[in-house]
C-alpha positions in Angstrom: 18.7 -11.2 -17.1 21.5 -13.6 -17.7 24.9 -12.5 -17.6 27.7 -13.0 -19.6 30.7 -12.8 -17.1 32.9 -16.1 -17.1 33.9 -17.3 -13.8 37.7 -16.8 -15.0 37.1 -13.1 -15.3 35.9 -13.1 -11.9 38.4 -12.1 -8.7 38.1 -14.4 -5.8 37.0 -11.5 -3.5 34.1 -10.5 -5.9 32.7 -14.4 -5.7 33.5 -14.3 -2.4 31.1 -11.0 -1.5 28.3 -11.9 0.5 25.8 -9.7 2.4 23.0 -12.0 2.3 23.1 -12.1 6.3 22.3 -8.7 6.6 19.2 -8.9 4.8 18.2 -11.9 6.2 18.5 -10.3 10.0 17.2 -7.2 9.5 14.3 -9.2 8.6 14.1 -11.8 11.2 14.3 -8.5 13.6 11.2 -6.6 11.7 9.2 -9.9 12.3 10.1 -9.7 16.1 9.5 -6.3 16.3 6.2 -6.0 14.5 5.3 -8.6 15.7 5.3 -7.6 19.3 4.1 -4.1 18.4 1.1 -5.6 16.9 0.4 -8.0 19.7 0.5 -4.9 22.3 -1.4 -2.4 20.2 -4.5 -5.5 20.7 -3.8 -5.9 24.3 -3.8 -2.1 24.9 -7.1 -2.1 23.1 -8.6 -4.5 24.5 -7.4 -3.4 28.1 -8.9 0.3 27.2 -12.6 -1.8 25.8 -12.3 0.5 22.8 -14.8 0.0 20.0 -13.5 -1.8 16.9 -13.1 0.3 14.1 -11.6 0.1 10.3 -8.7 0.6 11.8 -8.7 -2.7 13.7 -9.3 -4.5 10.4 -6.8 -3.0 8.6 -3.7 -4.0 10.9 -4.0 -7.7 9.9 -3.4 -7.6 6.5 -0.7 -4.4 6.7 0.6 -7.1 9.7 0.1 -10.1 7.0 1.9 -8.3 3.7 4.6 -6.9 6.3 5.3 -10.5 7.5 5.5 -11.8 3.7 7.6 -9.3 2.7 10.4 -10.0 5.2 9.5 -13.8 4.8 10.0 -13.4 1.0 13.3 -11.8 1.6 14.3 -14.5 3.3 13.6 -16.9 1.2 15.6 -14.8 -1.4 18.5 -15.6 0.3 18.2 -18.9 1.2 17.3 -20.0 -2.2 17.7 -17.6 -5.0 21.3 -16.0 -4.4 20.3 -12.8 -3.0 23.7 -11.1 -1.0 26.4 -12.1 -3.9 26.5 -10.5 -7.1 23.9 -11.5 -9.8 27.0 -12.3 -11.8 28.5 -14.8 -9.4 24.9 -16.4 -9.1 24.7 -16.6 -12.7 27.7 -18.6 -13.3 28.2 -20.1 -10.4 24.2 -21.2 -9.3 22.6 -20.7 -12.5 19.5 -23.0 -11.5 18.6 -20.2 -8.7 18.0 -17.2 -11.1 14.6 -18.6 -11.7 13.7 -18.2 -7.6 15.7 -15.2 -7.8 13.2 -13.6 -10.1 10.0 -15.0 -8.8 11.0 -13.4 -5.6 13.0 -10.3 -6.3 11.1 -9.2 -9.1 7.6 -10.4 -8.8 6.8 -11.3 -5.0 8.8 -8.6 -3.5 7.8 -5.6 -5.3 4.4 -7.2 -5.4 4.0 -8.0 -0.9 6.0 -4.2 -1.3 2.8 -2.4 -2.2 0.6 -3.5 0.1 3.0 -3.5 2.8 3.2 0.2 2.6 -0.6 0.8 1.9 -2.3 -1.0 5.0 -0.4 0.4 7.8 -1.1 3.3 6.0 -4.9 3.0 6.1 -4.3 2.3 9.7 -2.8 5.6 10.6 -5.7 7.5 8.3 -8.5 5.5 10.0 -7.2 6.7 13.3 -7.0 10.4 11.6 -10.5 9.9 10.8 -11.6 8.8 14.4 -9.6 12.3 15.6 -10.6 14.7 13.3 -13.4 16.6 13.2 -13.4 19.1 10.5 -14.6 18.5 7.1 -11.2 19.6 5.9 -8.5 17.1 7.4 -11.3 14.3 6.9 -11.9 15.0 3.0 -8.0 15.4 3.0 -7.8 11.9 5.1 -9.8 9.9 2.3 -8.4 11.4 -1.0 -5.0 10.2 0.9 -6.8 6.6 1.3 -8.1 6.6 -2.4 -4.8 7.7 -4.1 -2.9 5.1 -1.8 -5.3 2.5 -2.6 -5.1 2.7 -6.1 -1.2 2.9 -6.0 -1.4 0.2 -4.6 -3.6 -1.8 -7.4 -1.6 -0.7 -9.8 1.4 -1.7 -8.9 0.4 -5.1 -7.6 -0.8 -6.0 -11.2 2.2 -4.6 -13.0 3.9 -6.7 -10.6 2.1 -9.8 -11.2 2.0 -9.7 -14.8 5.1 -7.6 -15.9 6.5 -9.3 -18.9 5.3 -12.2 -21.8 6.4 -14.7 -21.3 6.3 -14.9 -17.5 10.3 -15.7 -17.3 11.0 -13.0 -19.5 11.4 -10.9 -16.9 14.8 -12.4 -15.5 15.6 -13.8 -18.9 15.7 -11.6 -21.2 17.2 -14.6 -23.6 13.9 -15.9 -24.1 13.1 -14.8 -27.9 10.2 -12.9 -29.1 9.5 -11.6 -25.1 8.4 -8.4 -23.4 7.6 -6.6 -20.9 4.8 -4.3 -20.2 6.1 -1.5 -18.4 10.3 -1.0 -17.6 10.7 -2.1 -14.3 12.9 1.2 -13.3 10.1 3.2 -14.9 7.8 1.7 -12.5 10.0 1.8 -9.2 10.1 5.5 -10.0 6.9 6.3 -10.8 5.1 3.9 -7.9 7.7 5.1 -5.5 6.6 8.9 -6.0 2.6 8.2 -4.7 4.5 6.9 -1.1 6.2 10.1 -0.7 3.3 12.5 -1.4 1.2 10.5 0.5 3.8 10.0 3.4 4.2 13.9 3.1 0.6 14.8 3.6 -0.3 12.4 6.6 3.0 13.8 8.4 1.5 17.4 8.1 -1.8 16.7 8.6 -2.2 15.8 11.8 -0.3 19.1 13.3 -2.6 21.8 13.1 -4.5 20.0 14.8 -2.1 19.3 18.0 -1.3 23.0 18.0 -5.2 23.8 18.5 -6.1 21.3 21.6 -6.4 23.2 24.8 -3.1 21.7 26.5 0.0 22.9 27.1 2.8 23.9 24.9 5.0 20.9 26.4 2.6 18.3 25.4 1.5 19.8 22.6 5.5 19.7 20.9 5.5 16.0 22.8 2.7 14.7 20.1 3.7 17.2 17.5 7.3 15.2 17.6 5.3 11.9 17.9 4.5 12.3 14.4 6.9 14.2 13.1 9.2 10.9 14.0 6.5 9.3 11.3 9.4 11.5 9.1 11.7 8.5 9.0 9.7 6.9 6.4 9.7 9.7 4.4 13.4 9.8 4.3 13.6 6.0 3.7 10.8 6.4 0.6 12.8 9.5 -0.6 16.6 7.5 -1.2 14.7 4.1 -2.5 13.1 6.4 -4.8 16.6 8.6 -5.5 18.2 5.4 -6.3 15.9 4.5 -9.3 15.9 8.2 -10.8 
């Protein structure tokens, strides 16, 4: 993914434009927050002497993959020139392009798939612990299967995208080719995330409404689950960017 723009054609404001600190700050904040939340969850389950379940297993790769995604983002800023216009990086720091390609086009997409898959498996494991009706449990298993398959496919496509490997970010290599268009992968890969998010958002609502408790508590629980809709909104925004 090379650039043919000459430095003389770039304005100084274009060259100086930089937003890498935003990504670094967001990644650092997420590292801190997710570490705190995972630690509080583990401590809470310890205090409750809760039985060990699949959600306790899935929470470990969920945390590690999200942590890896944040670290990869920070490294992409520090060593890959992320935060500056790609044309500026290509002209002023071309040695950063391979690192940029390996992090932004390979590592981050490969980490993104498990980073969105394992947290969903944690939630689905909790659903299966709570749901007793066959219909809700069957839907949970189907969503889990779709989520896992989508993750495996996205990881494979991210790890072996082009031949040779470096053709992913350097299209000047003669004879190189990519097995799948990157934009198509982002579009197709984002669709299962949206669909599974939507199902997981709606799935617990009938169970909550059937609870033998006050209307206020029912609405409180429903609102808590619907807050997960923020993730759905972000998934739709991400998907729309590549349509």
